[in-house]
C-alpha positions as CSV (number, residue, x, y, z in Angstrom):
1,Q,30.8,33.4,84.7
2,V,27.6,35.5,85.3
3,Q,26.5,36.0,88.8
4,L,23.4,38.0,89.9
5,M,22.7,38.3,93.6
6,E,19.6,40.0,94.8
7,S,19.0,41.5,98.2
8,G,16.5,43.8,99.9
9,G,13.3,41.8,99.9
10,G,11.1,41.6,103.0
11,S,7.6,42.0,104.3
12,V,5.8,45.3,104.3
13,Q,2.2,46.5,104.5
14,A,0.3,47.7,101.5
15,G,1.3,51.2,100.6
16,G,4.9,50.7,101.9
17,S,8.2,50.7,100.1
18,L,11.1,48.4,99.5
19,R,14.4,48.8,97.6
20,L,15.8,45.8,95.9
21,S,19.4,45.5,94.8
22,C,21.3,43.2,92.5
23,A,25.0,42.8,92.6
24,A,26.1,41.8,89.1
25,S,29.4,40.2,87.9
26,G,30.2,38.7,84.5
27,V,27.9,41.1,82.7
28,S,28.6,44.6,81.4
29,H,25.9,47.2,81.3
30,S,27.5,48.5,78.1
31,R,26.6,45.2,76.4
32,H,23.8,43.8,78.5
33,C,20.4,45.2,79.4
34,M,19.2,44.4,82.9
35,G,15.9,43.9,84.4
36,W,13.6,42.6,87.2
37,F,11.1,39.8,86.8
38,H,8.3,38.8,89.2
39,Q,7.0,35.4,90.0
40,A,3.7,35.5,91.8
41,P,2.9,33.0,94.6
42,G,1.8,29.6,93.2
43,R,2.9,30.5,89.7
44,T,5.9,29.2,87.8
45,E,6.2,31.8,85.1
46,R,8.3,34.9,85.6
47,E,6.9,38.2,84.2
48,G,8.9,41.2,83.3
49,V,8.5,44.2,85.6
50,A,11.1,46.7,84.4
51,S,14.3,46.8,82.4
52,I,17.1,49.3,81.7
53,D,18.8,49.4,78.4
54,V,22.5,49.9,77.6
55,D,21.7,53.6,77.0
56,D,19.9,53.8,80.4
57,S,16.5,54.1,78.9
58,T,13.9,52.3,81.0
59,T,10.8,50.3,80.3
60,Y,8.1,49.3,82.8
61,A,5.2,46.9,82.9
62,D,1.9,48.8,83.0
63,S,1.1,47.3,86.4
64,V,4.1,49.1,88.0
65,K,4.3,52.4,86.1
66,G,4.5,55.3,88.4
67,R,5.3,53.1,91.4
68,F,8.6,51.4,90.6
69,T,11.8,52.9,89.4
70,I,14.7,50.9,88.0
71,S,18.3,52.2,88.0
72,H,21.8,51.0,87.6
73,D,24.9,52.1,89.5
74,N,27.6,51.7,86.9
75,A,30.5,52.2,89.4
76,K,29.3,49.2,91.4
77,N,27.6,47.3,88.6
78,T,24.5,47.1,90.8
79,L,20.9,47.1,89.7
80,H,18.2,48.6,91.9
81,L,14.5,48.6,91.9
82,E,12.7,51.2,94.1
83,M,9.2,50.0,94.8
84,N,6.7,52.4,96.3
85,S,2.9,52.2,96.9
86,L,3.3,48.4,97.2
87,K,0.2,46.3,96.7
88,P,-0.6,42.8,97.9
89,E,-0.5,41.6,94.3
90,D,3.2,42.7,94.2
91,S,4.0,39.8,96.6
92,G,6.2,37.1,95.2
93,I,9.7,36.5,94.2
94,F,11.6,39.2,92.4
95,F,14.5,38.0,90.1
96,C,17.3,40.1,88.8
97,A,18.1,39.3,85.1
98,A,20.4,40.3,82.3
99,A,20.4,39.7,78.6
100,S,22.5,40.7,75.7
101,W,21.7,44.2,74.3
102,E,19.7,43.0,71.3
103,Y,17.1,41.6,73.6
104,C,16.4,44.8,75.5
105,S,13.0,45.6,74.0
106,I,9.9,44.7,76.0
107,G,8.9,42.4,73.3
108,Y,11.8,40.1,74.1
109,W,11.0,39.9,77.9
110,G,9.2,36.6,77.3
111,I,12.4,34.9,76.0
112,W,14.8,36.1,78.6
113,S,14.5,32.8,80.4
114,D,16.0,31.2,77.2
115,V,18.6,33.9,76.3
116,G,19.4,35.7,79.6
117,F,20.7,35.1,83.0
118,F,18.7,35.1,86.3
119,G,19.6,35.4,89.9
120,Q,18.2,33.2,92.7
121,G,15.5,35.8,93.6
122,T,14.4,37.7,96.7
123,Q,11.0,37.3,98.4
124,V,8.7,40.2,98.8
125,T,5.5,40.0,100.8
126,V,3.0,42.8,100.9
127,S,0.2,42.4,103.4
128,S,-3.2,44.2,103.2
């Protein structure tokens, strides 16, 4: 049974930083890529933010390049997202996700809702 549990959300002012964590069980980083998705306030769709492949290569959405860093602690099977220079438009719910290795490419982010696993999400609020 796959379980993804996010933590680390909160409220910060624009320009601030937050570090999100996701404790994973039932998935193996050697067979699954992992990532973070963002759901903006009032929206239903979740958009890919960053992912880390089974070889630890990383991919980022253009909107967060240079500001966010995704990493995976293999010993603890925990996914992290370091978020710096936060903007009000980063507000929303951040979801941890995992998908089988063949879906790691950014081109597949759009179908992770169908083929992957998602946590319950953690709220991030960035005030201007």
